[in-house]
C-alpha positions in Angstrom: -21.0 -20.4 -13.2 -20.7 -23.5 -10.5 -17.1 -24.5 -12.0 -16.1 -21.1 -11.4 -17.2 -21.1 -8.1 -16.0 -24.7 -7.1 -12.4 -23.3 -8.9 -12.5 -19.9 -6.7 -13.0 -22.2 -3.5 -10.6 -24.4 -4.2 -7.6 -21.7 -4.7 -8.8 -20.3 -1.4 -8.5 -23.7 -0.1 -5.3 -24.1 -1.0 -4.2 -20.5 -0.2 -5.4 -20.8 3.4 -3.6 -24.6 3.5 0.0 -23.0 2.5 -0.2 -20.0 4.6 -1.6 -21.4 7.9 0.6 -24.3 7.6 4.1 -21.7 6.7 2.8 -18.7 8.0 3.6 -18.9 12.1 6.8 -20.9 11.5 9.5 -18.6 13.3 11.9 -16.2 11.3 14.5 -17.9 12.9 15.7 -21.8 10.7 13.7 -22.6 7.7 10.7 -20.4 8.0 11.4 -17.7 5.6 12.9 -20.0 2.7 9.9 -22.3 3.1 7.6 -19.6 2.6 9.6 -18.4 0.0 9.7 -21.7 -1.9 6.2 -22.6 -1.2 4.3 -19.7 -1.6 5.1 -19.3 -5.5 2.5 -21.8 -5.7 -0.1 -19.5 -5.0 1.4 -16.0 -5.6 0.3 -14.6 -8.9 4.3 -14.3 -9.0 7.0 -13.9 -6.6 10.7 -12.8 -7.1 14.0 -13.7 -6.1 15.3 -13.2 -2.5 12.0 -12.0 -0.9 11.8 -12.0 3.1 8.6 -12.6 4.0 8.4 -12.5 8.4 6.1 -14.7 10.2 2.5 -13.5 11.0 1.9 -11.9 8.0 -1.3 -12.6 6.3 -2.2 -13.3 2.7 -6.1 -12.9 1.0 -6.5 -13.7 -2.7 -2.8 -14.1 -3.6 -4.0 -14.9 -6.9 -4.0 -11.2 -7.3 -0.6 -9.7 -5.2 2.4 -9.8 -7.1 5.5 -9.5 -5.3 8.8 -8.3 -6.9 12.9 -8.9 -6.1 14.3 -8.6 -2.9 11.0 -7.5 -1.3 10.3 -7.8 2.8 7.6 -8.1 4.8 7.5 -7.9 8.3 5.4 -9.7 11.1 1.7 -9.1 11.3 1.6 -7.3 7.6 -1.7 -7.6 5.8 -2.4 -7.9 2.2 -5.6 -8.4 1.0 -6.8 -8.5 -2.5 -10.4 -9.8 -2.2 -13.1 -8.0 -4.1 -13.4 -8.5 -7.5 -11.3 -10.6 -9.7 -9.9 -7.4 -11.8 -8.2 -6.6 -8.1 -4.0 -6.4 -8.1 -1.9 -5.2 -5.1 1.7 -5.0 -6.7 5.1 -4.6 -4.6 8.1 -3.5 -6.8 11.3 -4.5 -6.4 13.4 -4.0 -3.0 10.0 -2.0 -1.3 10.1 -2.7 2.4 6.6 -3.0 4.3 7.1 -3.1 8.3 4.8 -4.6 11.2 1.0 -4.1 11.3 0.5 -2.5 7.8 -2.5 -3.2 6.1 -3.1 -2.9 2.4 -6.9 -3.5 1.2 -7.9 -3.4 -2.2 -11.7 -3.9 -1.8 -13.7 -3.7 -5.3 -11.9 -2.6 -8.4 -8.6 -1.6 -7.1 -4.9 -1.8 -8.2 -2.5 -0.5 -5.2 0.7 -0.5 -7.0 4.0 0.5 -4.9 6.8 0.6 -7.3 10.6 0.2 -6.3 12.5 1.0 -3.5 9.4 2.6 -1.4 9.7 1.8 2.5 6.2 1.6 4.6 6.9 2.0 7.9 4.9 0.5 11.3 1.1 0.9 11.7 0.4 2.1 7.8 -3.0 1.7 6.5 -3.6 1.8 2.9 -7.1 1.1 1.4 -9.1 1.3 -1.9 -11.2 1.2 -3.7 -9.7 3.6 -5.7 -6.4 3.0 -7.4 -3.5 3.7 -5.2 0.0 4.1 -6.7 3.0 5.4 -4.9 6.4 5.7 -6.6 9.9 4.3 -6.1 12.5 5.9 -3.6 9.0 7.0 -1.1 9.6 6.5 2.6 6.0 6.4 4.2 5.7 7.3 8.0 4.0 5.2 10.7 0.5 5.2 11.4 0.1 7.0 8.0 -3.5 6.4 6.5 -3.7 6.4 2.6 -7.7 5.9 1.6 -8.9 6.4 -1.8 -12.5 6.8 -0.7 -14.5 8.9 0.5 -18.2 8.8 1.8 -20.9 10.6 0.5 -23.3 12.5 3.1 -25.4 14.8 1.1 -28.6 13.6 2.1 -29.1 13.9 6.0 -32.6 11.7 5.8 -30.6 8.8 4.4 -27.7 6.9 6.5 -24.6 7.7 5.4 -23.6 4.5 5.3 -26.1 4.1 2.5 -25.6 7.0 0.4 -22.0 5.3 -1.2 -18.6 6.1 -1.7 -16.7 8.1 -4.0 -13.4 6.7 -5.4 -11.1 8.9 -7.5 -7.9 7.3 -6.7 -4.4 8.9 -5.2 -1.0 9.4 -6.7 2.1 9.4 -4.8 5.2 10.6 -7.3 8.8 9.6 -6.7 11.0 10.4 -3.7 8.0 11.5 -1.6 8.3 11.6 2.0 5.3 11.4 4.3 6.1 11.8 8.0 4.4 10.5 11.2 0.2 10.3 11.5 0.0 11.7 7.6 -3.8 11.4 6.3 -4.0 11.3 2.5 -7.4 11.5 0.9 -9.2 10.4 -2.2 -8.4 12.3 -5.3 -5.5 13.1 -4.4 -2.2 13.8 -6.5 1.2 14.6 -4.3 4.2 15.6 -6.7 7.7 13.9 -7.1 10.3 14.8 -4.7 7.4 16.0 -2.0 7.7 16.2 2.0 4.6 16.0 4.1 4.5 17.3 7.4 3.9 14.9 10.7 0.2 14.9 11.2 -0.9 16.7 8.1 -4.3 15.9 6.4 -3.7 16.0 2.7 -7.1 16.7 0.5 -5.4 18.9 -2.4 -3.2 18.3 -4.8 0.6 19.2 -3.7 3.0 20.2 -6.3 6.4 18.4 -7.2 9.4 19.4 -4.7 6.8 20.9 -2.1 7.5 21.2 1.6 3.8 20.7 3.0 2.1 20.8 6.9 -0.9 21.1 8.4 -4.3 20.4 8.4 -5.5 20.8 6.0 -2.0 20.6 4.1 -0.6 23.6 2.5 2.8 24.5 0.9 5.3 26.3 3.0 7.9 26.4 0.7 9.3 24.6 -2.5 12.1 22.5 -3.3 13.1 23.9 -6.4 16.4 23.2 -8.4 17.7 26.8 -7.6 17.8 26.1 -4.1 19.1 22.7 -4.4 22.1 23.8 -6.3 22.8 26.7 -3.9 22.7 24.2 -1.1 25.2 21.8 -3.1 27.3 25.0 -3.7 27.4 25.6 -0.4 
């Protein structure tokens, strides 16, 4: 137990030393190259042609995997702490814009698949697992929260009643507009569009267009409609 604690502290010290030393080197010049080179020592894995802008923060990098061609911009925060089984995975070509906060919390896997774009000021948080598919676009100020507080007992403070953590799945080729909120337990089907400001508290079928609070499906992007548009 002592050796494990010592190893964890040593690992955290190395992580802090490298990220503090390199994290704020300006993007112009050697900054991105040095980060890409030396961050390989602390991340679980990091691919080729990765661009990390100055000011990004990483916690528990040993549980963070980054694919090829990933872009991480200023003031992004990736936090994988909480449990050794935690994982944050960014697939090939993922782009994460400024001020995005991704937190795994406990027993959590956050998986963002290839070529997905996360706009500025998005929050993605466990402790439930979160999977975002390929080619998705997540609009700015969106919140994806794989947890919900239990509040059944009015005599007990809500903070002491625990949380649910069913997880969230957003399939390939989905577009979430500005300020969308996705709640725990939701599954958004492939090719769906969710309008700005919507609160998604129930599953959305594939190729749907959903709007409102709570979100409701107002039309389908079915194959027949797509074929007719192509013919026009």
